[in-house]
C-alpha positions as CSV (number, residue, x, y, z in Angstrom):
1,M,-21.3,44.3,-28.9
2,I,-21.9,40.6,-28.7
3,P,-21.9,38.8,-32.1
4,L,-24.6,36.1,-32.2
5,Y,-24.4,34.4,-35.6
6,D,-23.5,35.3,-39.1
7,D,-25.0,34.8,-42.5
8,N,-21.7,33.1,-44.2
9,P,-22.5,29.4,-45.3
10,T,-19.7,26.7,-45.5
11,T,-19.2,24.0,-48.0
12,K,-18.1,21.3,-45.6
13,A,-18.7,20.2,-41.9
14,P,-16.4,22.2,-39.4
15,V,-15.0,18.9,-38.0
16,V,-12.1,20.5,-36.4
17,T,-13.9,23.5,-35.0
18,I,-16.3,21.2,-33.5
19,L,-13.6,19.1,-32.0
20,F,-11.7,22.0,-30.5
21,L,-14.9,23.2,-28.9
22,V,-15.9,19.7,-27.5
23,T,-12.1,19.6,-26.2
24,N,-12.3,22.8,-24.5
25,V,-15.5,22.2,-22.8
26,A,-14.5,18.6,-21.9
27,I,-11.3,19.8,-20.4
28,F,-13.0,22.5,-18.2
29,L,-15.5,20.0,-16.9
30,F,-12.7,17.9,-15.9
31,Q,-11.4,20.8,-14.1
32,V,-14.3,21.6,-12.2
33,L,-15.4,18.1,-11.5
34,S,-12.0,16.8,-10.5
35,P,-11.1,16.4,-6.5
36,A,-8.1,18.9,-7.2
37,Q,-8.7,22.5,-7.0
38,L,-9.2,24.4,-10.1
39,E,-6.2,26.7,-9.2
40,Y,-3.9,23.7,-9.3
41,Y,-4.9,22.9,-13.0
42,I,-4.3,26.6,-13.9
43,Y,-0.9,27.0,-12.3
44,S,0.2,23.4,-13.4
45,L,-0.9,23.7,-17.2
46,G,-1.1,27.4,-17.7
47,A,1.6,29.4,-19.3
48,I,3.6,31.5,-16.7
49,P,5.7,34.2,-18.4
50,W,8.5,34.1,-15.7
51,E,8.8,30.3,-16.0
52,L,9.1,30.5,-19.6
53,T,11.7,33.3,-19.5
54,H,13.9,32.0,-16.8
55,L,13.5,28.4,-17.8
56,R,12.5,27.5,-14.1
57,D,9.4,25.5,-13.2
58,M,7.7,27.1,-9.9
59,R,5.6,23.9,-10.0
60,P,6.4,21.1,-7.5
61,L,5.9,17.9,-9.1
62,A,5.2,19.5,-12.5
63,P,2.8,17.0,-14.5
64,I,4.3,18.2,-18.1
65,P,7.4,19.6,-19.3
66,L,7.5,23.5,-19.3
67,P,7.3,24.1,-22.9
68,L,4.3,22.2,-23.3
69,T,2.5,24.6,-21.3
70,L,2.3,26.9,-24.3
71,F,0.0,24.3,-25.6
72,T,-2.1,23.1,-22.6
73,A,-2.8,26.8,-21.6
74,M,-4.7,27.1,-25.0
75,F,-7.4,24.5,-23.6
76,M,-7.7,25.6,-20.0
77,H,-10.2,28.2,-18.8
78,A,-10.7,30.1,-15.5
79,G,-14.3,30.0,-15.1
80,F,-17.6,29.4,-17.1
81,M,-17.8,32.8,-18.4
82,H,-14.3,32.7,-19.6
83,L,-15.1,29.4,-21.4
84,A,-18.4,30.5,-22.7
85,G,-17.2,33.7,-24.3
86,N,-14.3,31.9,-26.1
87,M,-16.6,29.1,-27.4
88,L,-19.2,31.6,-28.8
89,Y,-16.7,33.3,-31.0
90,L,-15.0,30.1,-32.1
91,W,-18.5,28.8,-33.0
92,I,-19.5,31.6,-34.9
93,F,-16.4,32.3,-37.0
94,G,-14.1,29.1,-36.8
95,N,-16.4,27.1,-39.3
96,N,-15.8,29.6,-42.3
97,V,-11.9,29.9,-41.4
98,E,-11.9,26.1,-41.4
99,D,-13.7,26.2,-44.7
100,A,-11.1,28.4,-46.2
101,F,-8.0,26.4,-44.7
102,G,-9.1,22.7,-44.8
103,H,-9.4,20.7,-41.8
104,F,-5.6,20.0,-41.4
105,G,-4.6,23.4,-42.4
106,F,-7.0,24.9,-40.0
107,T,-5.5,22.8,-37.2
108,I,-2.1,24.1,-37.9
109,F,-3.4,27.7,-38.2
110,Y,-5.3,27.4,-34.8
111,L,-2.3,26.2,-32.9
112,T,0.1,28.6,-34.6
113,C,-1.9,31.6,-33.7
114,G,-2.3,30.4,-30.2
115,L,1.5,30.0,-30.0
116,A,1.9,33.6,-31.3
117,A,-0.6,34.8,-28.7
118,A,1.4,33.1,-25.9
119,F,4.8,34.8,-27.1
120,G,3.3,38.0,-27.6
121,H,1.9,37.9,-23.9
122,V,5.2,36.7,-22.6
123,L,7.2,39.4,-24.4
124,F,5.3,42.1,-22.8
125,N,4.9,40.4,-19.3
126,L,8.6,38.9,-18.7
127,N,8.4,38.5,-15.1
128,S,4.8,37.8,-14.5
129,R,4.1,34.9,-12.4
130,I,0.4,34.8,-13.4
131,P,-0.7,31.9,-15.4
132,M,-2.0,32.8,-18.8
133,V,-4.9,30.3,-19.8
134,G,-7.6,30.1,-22.5
135,A,-8.3,29.7,-26.0
136,S,-9.0,33.4,-26.8
137,G,-5.2,34.0,-28.3
138,A,-6.0,31.3,-30.8
139,I,-9.4,32.4,-31.3
140,A,-8.3,35.9,-31.9
141,G,-6.3,34.5,-34.7
142,V,-9.6,33.0,-36.2
143,L,-11.2,36.6,-36.1
144,G,-8.2,38.2,-37.9
145,A,-8.3,35.6,-40.7
146,Y,-12.3,36.0,-40.8
147,M,-12.1,39.7,-41.0
148,V,-9.5,39.5,-44.1
149,L,-11.4,36.5,-45.8
150,Y,-15.1,37.7,-45.2
151,P,-15.0,41.5,-44.6
152,R,-18.6,41.9,-45.9
153,A,-20.1,38.9,-44.3
154,R,-23.0,40.1,-42.0
155,V,-22.6,39.3,-38.4
156,H,-25.9,39.4,-36.4
157,T,-24.7,41.4,-33.2
158,L,-26.6,42.3,-30.1
159,I,-26.3,46.0,-29.3
160,P,-27.0,47.0,-25.7
161,F,-28.8,50.4,-25.7
162,P,-29.6,52.1,-22.3
163,F,-33.1,50.9,-22.0
164,F,-33.4,48.0,-24.6
165,F,-31.2,45.5,-26.8
166,Q,-31.3,45.4,-30.6
167,I,-29.7,42.9,-32.8
168,L,-28.5,44.3,-36.1
169,P,-26.5,42.8,-39.0
170,I,-23.2,44.3,-39.1
171,P,-20.1,43.7,-41.6
172,A,-17.6,41.4,-40.1
173,F,-14.8,44.1,-40.9
174,L,-16.6,46.6,-38.7
175,V,-17.5,44.2,-35.7
176,L,-13.8,42.3,-35.7
177,G,-12.0,45.6,-36.4
178,L,-13.7,47.3,-33.6
179,W,-13.0,44.2,-31.3
180,F,-9.1,44.4,-32.1
181,V,-9.1,48.4,-31.5
182,F,-10.6,47.6,-28.1
183,Q,-8.0,44.7,-27.4
184,L,-5.2,47.2,-28.7
185,L,-6.2,50.2,-26.5
186,S,-6.8,48.0,-23.6
187,A,-3.4,46.5,-24.1
188,G,-1.9,50.1,-24.3
189,V,-3.4,51.5,-21.1
190,G,-2.6,48.5,-19.1
191,S,-6.4,47.6,-18.2
192,G,-6.8,44.2,-17.4
193,G,-8.5,42.5,-14.6
194,G,-6.5,39.3,-15.4
195,I,-7.2,39.7,-19.2
196,A,-4.3,39.0,-21.5
197,F,-5.1,41.7,-23.9
198,M,-1.6,41.6,-25.6
199,A,-2.2,37.8,-26.3
200,H,-5.3,38.8,-28.2
201,V,-3.5,41.5,-30.2
202,A,-0.7,39.1,-31.1
203,G,-2.9,36.2,-32.0
204,F,-5.2,38.5,-34.1
205,V,-2.2,39.7,-36.0
206,A,-0.8,36.5,-36.5
207,G,-4.1,35.3,-38.0
208,V,-4.4,38.4,-40.4
209,A,-0.5,37.9,-41.4
210,I,-0.9,34.1,-42.0
211,V,-4.0,34.8,-44.5
212,L,-2.3,37.5,-46.4
213,V,1.0,35.4,-46.9
214,F,-0.6,32.0,-47.8
215,P,-2.9,31.2,-51.0
216,V,-5.9,30.3,-48.6
217,R,-7.1,34.0,-49.1
218,R,-7.8,33.5,-52.7
219,R,-9.5,30.0,-52.2
220,A,-11.7,31.5,-49.5
221,L,-12.7,34.5,-51.6
222,R,-14.2,32.0,-54.1
223,L,-16.5,30.4,-51.6
224,P,-20.3,31.5,-51.4
225,R,-21.2,34.5,-49.3
């Protein structure tokens, strides 16, 4: 299932969502257009579990202090499809979550979910020397928050059938709940292909927990559907 758009209006412009989206795209363009190889940036600015757990830097002439890779990794992507998928989800669901939190609150929320995702990945991959990059951990937090805040919002979703495609309006709790179950099962069986499923799980759980703990949930439920 591929979400395309939702029927959930907002009350204010999603300034921070757009800023995060533009920043991710701009950084990716810099990566691919730079004279240095894409791999250099991924290993220099990505979050590598072994480095973070051993507090030792594998990178010669590291451009930033090791702890900062937890933040820079959120804005790095390994390829165009990696970037495009993340930005699609951010664009569809980020505006409503920003509407509920406010601009500043959403900024803190997004970065906090990104950190939670990174810690979740590191915790289950203590000795991995493979860099973790991508906005998907932070965006997973956005998905978790959206599911709690707007469970019945209709998400128009592309459903691939054997010989044709169909776009159907599906409640957010079903679309995002199934997405989370897939991430959880994938993390459990260890399927990957380089995908940090545990980061997605941790980010999603963090997003749900933050919304349930803080009063943003009551404010969002009063917004128009």
